[in-house]
N, C-alpha and C positions, 0 to 999 in steps of 0.2 A: 387434410387439406387437398391432399391429391385427387381424392374421390370426388370432391366438390368443384374441380377445376374445369372450366368451360372454355378458357383461353388464356394463351401465354404470349405476351406482347414484349420483344426484346429491342431496346433502342440501344444506339451507338453500338451495335454488334461487332463493328471493325475492332473493337478494343478487347474482346474476348480471345482467349487462345482456342485452339481446335479442340482440346480436352474438355474446357467449359462449355463450347457450343455442343458437344458429343453429351455431355450430361443433360444439357436442356432438352435434347432430341430423345433421349432415353427416357426422361420423365413423360415427354408426351406420347411416347410408343406405350409405355406400360398404361397410361391414362387410357389410350384408345383400346387396350386389350381387355380392359374392364367392362367397356360397353361398346361393342364394335357398332353398334347403331347409331350411336350418337355422334353428331358432327362437331369437331373440336377446331378451333381457331389458333393457329401457330403462325406468328408473323414476327420477321425478324426486319429490322431497318437500319441503315448506316449509311456512311459515306466512305468508301474505301480512300479517299484521298485526304481524310482527316484522321489518320491513326496517330494518336499522342502516346500510346504505350506500345513497346516493342512486342507485339501479340503474334506476328507472323500471320495476319489475317489474309484469306484469299477467298473471293467469291466463289469461284467454281468448285474449290474443295468444300465450302460450307454447303453449296447447294447439293453437292453429291452427298455428302454425310446426313443431309435432312431426308433426302430422298431414300437413301438406303437404310436408314434406321426406321422411318415411319412408313415406309411403303407407298409413299405419295410424292410425286416429283413436284417440287415448289413451282408455282407460277411467279414469274417476275414482274414488278412493276418499277419503271423509272420515272422519277418526277423530273419534268421539264420546267416549271415554275416554281418562282420563289418569292416569297412575302416579306423578306426582311429588308434587303439592301436596295436603295434606288439605283437607276440604271447605270449610272457611271462608276459607282462602287462595285456593281455586278460585273462590270467590264474589267475592272481591275482584279477582280477575284478570278475572272476567266483567264486574264493575262499570266496569273502565277501557275498555270499549267505549264508555262515555259520551264519552270524548275525542273519538270521531270525529263526533259530531253537529254539531261546530262546522265541519266540513269540507263541501263541496258532495258530492254523493252520488256523483259520478263518481270522486271521489277518496279515497273509503272503502274499507277492504277489501271484497272481493266476497262473501267468505264469509258464512254466514248466523249472526246472533248467537243462540246457543243455549248453555245452561248445560252445561259440560263436567262429565261425570260421572266420579267416581273408579271406577277397574276393580274389578268387584265380584269378581273373582277374587284380588285382592291382599290379602284378609282383612280384618281389622276396620278400619273408617275412623277415624282419630285426628284429632282436632281440633288444628288448630296454633294458634301463638301469634302475635299481631300486637300489637306496641308502637308506642305514640306516643311519642317522647322529644324533648324541645326541646333544640336545639344548645346548648353551653354558653355564658355570658357572663362577664363579670368578677365578677358578684355570686355565681356557682355555687360552692358549697363545694367545696373540693378534699380528697379522701381523703388521709388520712395513710398514706406508703408501708407503714408497718408493719402497717396493716390488710389489705394485699393481699400481704404478704411471704410467708407459709407458701403460699398457692396459688400466687404466682408462681413460687416455689422449685421447685415439683413438675414445672414443665416447662422453665423457662427457663435453668436453670442450664447453664454451659458445661462442657465436659470438665475434671475435677479441681477443680471449684470446691465450695468448703464449702457445704453445703445450710441451715445453720441460717438461722433467721428474721431475725437481726441482719444477717448478710450479704447476705440477699435485700433486706431494707430498704435496706441500702446502695447496693446496685445500683440500686434503683428511685430512690432520692434522688439519685444521681449523675447519672441520665437526665434527672430533672427540674429540676435545678440551673440557676438563671440564667433560667428560662422564667416568662413572664407566666401568669396565671391560665388563660386561654383555651387557650394552646398547651401547658400541662401537662395540662389536659384531654384534647385531641387525642392528646397523646403517650401518655398512659395508655391510651386506647381503642385505638391502634395495637398498643401492647404486649399488651393483653388480646386482641385478635382474633388476632395472630400467634402467641399461646401456645398455641393448639389447633387441630386441623384441622378442616375442614368448617365455616370461616367466611368471608365476604367482604364488603367494603363496596364497593358500585357507587355511583360518582361521576357523577352526572347532570351536575353543573357542569363538569367535565373541567378543574377548577382545584385541586382538594384538594392533589394530590400536590406541585405547586409551592409552595402555600401553607403546608404543614406545616412546622414547625421541623426543623432539620437532625436533631436526636435522633431524630424519628420516621420521617423519609422512608425509611431503609433497611427498616424494617419495614413500611411502606407499599407498598413494592416487591413484597412477599409476598401481600398481601391485598387491595389497593385496584385495582378493575377498572372501565375504561369500559364501557358497555354492549356496544359491539362486541366488547370481549374477554372480557366474561362469558358471551356468547351461546353456547349449547350445552353450557355447563357448569351443575351443579347444586351447592348447598351447603345443610348443614342450616340455618345460620343467615345470613339475607342481610340487611345493614344498607343503607339507600338514602339517599343525602344529595343534597340539592338539588333535589328532585322538585318542590316548589311552584313555585320560580323557574322552572323549565324549563316547567311546565305554563302559567303565566301568560304567558311568552315565546310559546309555540306557539298559544295563545289568541289572542294579539295579531296573529300572523302571519296568522290565520285571517280578519282583518277586511279587507274589500274597500276598498282604496284606489287602486284603478285601475291596480295593479302587474302584473296577470295572475296567473297560478297560480304562478310561481316561489316566492313566499312561503309559499303553502298547501303545496307539495311539501316545503318545510323543515319546516313545522308537522307535517306527516303523520309525516316521519322522526323528529321530536321525540317524537311520541305513540307511535311503534313502540318507541323506545327506553324510555319508561316502561314499557310493557307487557313489554319484555324484562325490565328491571330486576325487576318484580313477579313474574315468574314463575320466577324461579331458586331460590326457597327450597322445601325439602321438609319444614320444620317450622316455623321461627321466622323472622319477618320484623320489622324494625325500621325504622320511618319516622322520619327525623331532622327532625321539622317541629313548629312550634308548634301547640297543639291547634285553632286557628281557621283553619289554613291552607286555603285555597280548594280546594286539590286533595284534600284530605281530605273535603270535602263533596261533590265530584264523584264520589269514589270510594264514597259512601255508607257510611262507616264506622259511623255511628251504627247502622245496621240489620244490620251484620256481627258474627257471634259471635266471642268470643275476643280482642275488643280491649281493652287495658288502657293506660294511662298509665303512663310509667316516667320517674323522674328521671336526670340523667346519672351520678351516682354509683352509683345502684342498677343502671344498666345495666353499669356496668363490673365491679360485685361480681357481677352475674348471670353474666357472661361467665367471670370468674375462678373463680367457685364451681361452675361446671357440673361435674355428675359425669361423669368419664371416666376409665377405667382407663389406666395406661400402655401396655398393649398395643393398647388400642383407639386410643389417640393414634397410636402408631407405625404401625399398620396404616393409619390414616387418613391420616397424612401420605404413606406410600407410594402410597396410591391417588390422591392429589391430583398427585404426581409424575407419574404415567402421563398424567393428564389435560393437564398443563402441557407435557409432552414432545410430545403429539400436536399441540398448539398452537403449538409452537416458543418457548414461554416458558422458554428455558433457565437464565436466571438464577435466575428464582423456583422452577424445579424443582430446582435444586442447593440452594438454601437451606432449602427444605422437607425435602429428602432428609438433608440435615446435620442438621436438628432431630431427624428420626427416628433417625439414628444416635447422637446424643448422649444422647437419652432412653434408647435401648436399652443404650448403655454405662453409665449411672447405674443402669439396674436389673440391670445384669450379664447380660443375654441375648445370649450370643455368636452364636446362630443368627439373631436379628433383626440384629445387628450386620453379620453377612456378608451377609444379604439387603439391607440398605441400601447396602453397599459395592459390591455387584454391581449394584444398579440406579443407583449413582453412575457406574461405568464405563459401563453402558448409555446414559445420558444422553449422554455425550459422543460415543460410538459413534454413536448415532442423529443427533447434531449433525453429526458429520462427515459421515453419508450425506446429509443435507439440504444441507449447503454443496457437497458435491460434485455434487450434480444442478444446483445454481446456479453449478457451475464456479467456485466460490471455492476454487480450489486450495491456497493458503496457510492460509486458515481452516480449511479441512478437515484439512490436514495438522496443524496446532495442535491442534485437537480429538482427533485421533488419537494424538498424542504426550502428551496429558494423560490419555486413556483408558490409555494404555500405563502411565503412572507409578502410575495408581490401581489398575491391576490387580495390580501388585507387591504391595499390600496384602491382596489377596483370594489370589493365587497360586494359580489353578485353570487347568487345561490348557484347558478350554473357552474362557475369557475371553482366555487368551494367543492361541489360534488365531484368534478373531474380530478381535482387534486386529492381528495380523500378516497376515491375508487382507485386511482393509481397507487397510493401509498398502501392499500390494502394488499393490492396484487404484488407490489414489491416485497412486503413483508411476508406474504404467503410463500413466495418463491425463495425468499432469502431463508425462511424458517427451514423448508426442505433440504436447501443446500448446505445450511449449517448442521443439521442431523447428519447429511451423508459425510460431511467432513471429520464430525466427531467421531462417528463409527469407524472411518478410516484410521483417524490418529490413533484411537484407543486399540485397534488391530496391529497398526505398525509398532506401537509401543510393546505390545505383548510379544510380538516377533522379534523383539530386540533391535529394530531399527529406529532408535531414538531420535537421531536427528532428523529424519523424515517425519516421524511423528510429531517432533516440535513444529516443523514448518507447517505441516497440514492443519495442526490445532491452531497456530497462529493465524492461518487463512480462515479459519472457522471464527476466531475471537473477532476478526474484521467485521463480521456480520452482527455482532452483539449489539453495538450501538444503534442499528436499524430497528431491533425489536423490543417489544416490551418486556419488562422484567417478569421472569418466569422460570419454568424448569428447563426449557431450551437454552437461556442464557446461562443458567447455574451449569448445566452440562458442558457447555463450550468452556467457560471459564476452569472447570474442574479437568477437562482434557488438556488444556495448555499447561495447567500448573503440574499436573500428573507427568505429562510428557517432559517438562523441564526438570523436574526432581528426578525422573528416572534416567535423562541424559547426564545430570551432574553426576549421578551416582556411578554412571558407566565410566565418566570421565576421570575416576580415582584411579584407574588403571593405566591412563594414558602416559606415554613415553615423555612427552615434553610437558615438564611438570608445570613450568610457569604459564605456558599457553593455555594448558588445561585449568589451571587455577583462575585464570581471567575470564574464561567461559563459565566456569562453575558458579563464580561470584556473579555473572549476570543472569545466568539461570536461577540461582537461588533467590536474587534480588525481584527476579520477575514474578516467581513463585509467591514471595513476600507480599508483592505488591497485590496480587489477586486475592490471597487470603484476607489482607487487611480490606480490601473492598467487599469482602463478603462478611466482614465483622468479626473476624478471628485475629484480634490484635496480638493474643499470646502467641499462636501458631507464627503469626507474621514476624513477631519478635524473635522466636527461635531460629527462623530462616535466616534474618538478618545477621544473627549471630554467627551462622555458619559462613555467611557470605563474608563477613568482616575477617573471618580467620584467614580465608583464602585472598582476600585483598592485602593482608597485612603479612602473611607468612606463606608465599605461594610454592615453595619448594616442600618435598618430602623427605628428602635425604640429606645429610651433612647438616643436621641441625645443631644450633649451638645450645649451649645451656640455657640461655635465656629464652631462645626460641620453644625449646621442649617445655619450659614452665609455662610460657604463654599459651602454647597449644592445650597443655593440660588444664589451664584455667579456663579457656574457650569451653573444653569438654565438660567441666564441672559445673559451669554457667547454663551449658545446655541441658545437661540432666536435671538440673535444678527446675528449669523451665517446663521440662517435658513430664516430670514426675507426677503432677497431678492429672495428666491426660489419659493414663492407662493405654497407651499406644502400643502397637505391636513393635517387634524388633527390628522391623524393616526402617522405622524412622531413626534408627540409631546408627545407621549404616556409615555415616561419616566419622562418628566419634569411635566406632570401632576401628575404623581404619586408622584414625589418629594414634589409637593406642598401640596398634602394630607398628606403625611408622617410629613413634617415639621410643617404643621398646628397643627397636632396631638400632636407635642412635645413643640409647643410654651408656653403653660401654661401660666406662670407670666413671661415669657421672653418679657415683652412688649416693651422693646427698640428694638426688633426684628421686631415689628408689621409693622412697615413701610417698611423695606426691603422685608418682605414676602408679604405685600399687593401691592407694587409697581410691583414686579415680577408677581404676580397673575393678576394685571390689564393688564400688558403687554401681557402676554399669552392670556387673554381674547380676547383683541384687535386684536391679531395676528392671531387667530382662529376663531373669532366672536362668542364667547360663552360668553354669558352674566351670567353666573353661577358665575364666580368668584366675581362678585359684591355683590351677596348674602354672600359669605364667609368673605369678606371685612367688610360687615356690623355686622356680628357675631363677628369679632374681635372688632370692635367698643363696642359693647355689653359687651363684656367680659372684655375690659379695663375699661368702667364705673363700673362694678361690682367689679373689683379690687380696684380701688379709692374710691368706696363707703365702702368697707371693711377696706381701709387703713384711712378712715376719713381725719381728717386734716394732716395727714403724707402725703397724696397723693398730697399735693401742693409741696411737695419736689422735685418731678419730673416735675412740670410744665414746667422748664426751659429746659429740656432734650432735644436736637435737634432733635432726631429721633421721639419722641412723637409728636413735633410740626409737623415735615413733614407728621406723619400718619394722624393728625388731618385735615391737609390742604388736603391730598389725600382724606380722608373720605367726606371733604366738598364737592369735585368735585363728588365723588361718589351718594352722596344725591342730586346732580343737583344744589348746591349751588356754581355755577362756578365764579361769581363776587366775593364772599368771599374767595373762593379757590384761585382766582388770586391774591387777596391782600396778603393772608397769604403766598403764594410762593414768593411774591415780598419781603415781610418782612425777610423771610428766604435767601434772595439773591439767588434765584432760578429764573433767569428770563425766562428761556426756558418753565419751567413748569408754571409760571405765564402767559405767552403769551398764551400757550395753552389753559389754563383756561379762558382767556379773550376772545378768540376766540369763544369757546363753550358758553361763555356768551353773544355773539353777539356783541363783542366790538373789531372789528378788528383794529381801530385806536390805543386802548390801546396796542394791540398785536405787532402791527408794532412798536410802540414808543420803547416798552420794548425790543424788539430784536435789533432794531437799537442801541438803548443806551448801549446794552450790547455787540455791534458788532458781533451779531450772524446773521449766513446767514437767508436770507428773500426770502421766496419762491415767485415765479412768481406769484401764485394765490393770496396771502396775498397782495402783493405790488399792483396787479391790483384792488383788491377789495378795497383797501384804495383810490387809486386814483379815482376809480369810484363814491365811497360816496362823495369824495370832489367836483367831477365835478357835482354830483346830486345836491349838496349845490349850486353851481354856478347855475345850470340850473333853481333851484327853485327861486332863486332871480332874474333871468333875463328873466324868460319865457314869461312875457308880451310883450316883443319887438319881440317875435316869431311870424311868420304867423300862421293861421289856419291850413294850410297844414303841416306846421314843427311840431305844437303841436300833430296833429293827427297823424304823423309818429313816433313822439317820444312816444306816448302813446300805439301804436300798439307794438312797439320794448319791451317797458316796461312790456306789459301784457304779450307777449312771454316769456320775461325773467324770470317774476314772476313764471309763468307756468313750466319753466324748473328747477327753483330753488326748486320748490315744489316737483318735481317728481325725482330728481337726487339722487340715492343711489348707493353706490359701490358693488361690486359682492358678498360680505358677509353680506349685509343687513345693513351697517353701514351708517351713512350720510356722505354727501360729506364733511363736515366741520370734521368730525372724520377721514376720510381718509386723508384729508390734514395735519391735525395735525400729523398724524403717519408718513407721508411723511416728513415733516419738521423735526420731530426728527431723 
């Protein structure tokens, strides 16, 4: 864009800091260096007496910087004519230069004080109106709503409302109900100001909006401005509130109290704000001050033409009875909307636009209704464009979707095209941003910066709703779920157990929600189970007997859910940690040894990790030590069912599978007895145990038993076989023997181990 730049025009330059001005001049310098033969225009415009931001602006320094940077000393033009204010209002603005006499010369505006002349080419010079109106107090008479009803009904009725005077009076009465006298007066003023275009109230105190009663605040949002907000706008009627208070405060700041120039800089800003407020009116200016206010004397109002006093009720009546046709009002509203949109005042713009639409609907002007609706769509399209430049992707998308809904009312091809083109651009930029965030989140996760990865992935997922379903959306969801899972695993080592458990529960629940949204209900159920453990039992140390049982139950249920998924060892990180934590808490809770050992054995088999065998053996040693200390008392627990189960399990761990099978059979656990019988190499016994208990028998076990029985038959009758038959059988047997010796599963366990797992 810089290469294509031909001119740079900056308005309101007095609100820029020197660094900002230096940046703009540097842009022009670099652009000029690209093509020294091409003439470029660099124009800055401003009014040094209307600085509403504390910028420290100085015309002399600005001119020097421009000349020094660009190599061309700027030409200066001073405008001596104005096209906004009538002559008496211009005189009042000119009198406001009196404010600066309280400041040292070096802090005053550098421009010369000369009377601004009305542009002679603008036609006849009209005299404006200047009113002094004291603010209301408790003694101020309150107008009866019925006095205003007819005029108020002309512009304020909502769609479909009955416009007769009694209904309008009822609406006003409802608005004022329950308010004290002063609040009622201010509410009526807000209603009167908002009821016509071309009006604004400038609040120099910057407190009016919050001080107004609730009934008036929404209307105040349309027409109450701070000085920095009204700057650059103009209205036919301007009301200024709080000027005398601000004037006296600024004058007090000018007094030298040995505090340096900082208070005087603030005084200068306040004086400038008052000048901004005074210069916004094109016809009528109302100062809400007592007649003897000091600021009015400073403005020399007694020597200014067209100044009148006005009571508060008369002010409201004058506003409500101002002559204005419905067409003029509608067009005025629509023009205000354009001003407000340029300044990013979106809510005010929409409110004024809807007033125009309702008024057009009341008079039945369909053309103006459509114009208002088109403008309504345009407001949200422009808002989306601004948000897009600010990289506020989601807000831009929402504004575009609102524009789409509003465009349906107009149903014009051009509007639909603009909405669709903007949506395409939003989605293109959002997709690129999403990809960048996903890559950043994954990189942070791999670097072990889990919390930051989770935050970045969350910002990526914010973009998901804006994009059509596809690979990009899937990647964003995966990045968030992966970051949440990794962070939760990292928190297993956190010192603050309860806080870590709460956070882990939140992260696991988030991952579960994402998996459920992707259609993986089984995976989501497993994650919710992990979540529930941390919600129910947040601590890791000092676990009670029942808490250990509950945690091991959670572990068994998780293993059951995960068994069909053939997942890597990483998905068992929580269960592995639970076993370590509960092992440390078992101590002399030896009745829990079997529950713990069986859970550990199941996990070891599921992930192909033999390390848990050693922990089981350590439990056996611990149990023997306990019983040694107990002496004869140890026999009291010999008949404990869980102890018997633990001993049966330990026998299997020691490789004493035949003894373990018999022990499980005595405990009436036919499935475990059959498993150990198979490990002992006795498939016939395993088959018998499962059949007797009416348990399902795998095809492999059934085939093995049949094969052994057939082998016995072949062994007894092989003498009757021919030599060739014997040779064939021998070859097949040799091949089978070789295959049986080599077969292992993909996790390094023997085939019979895998078969046992499959049976379970």
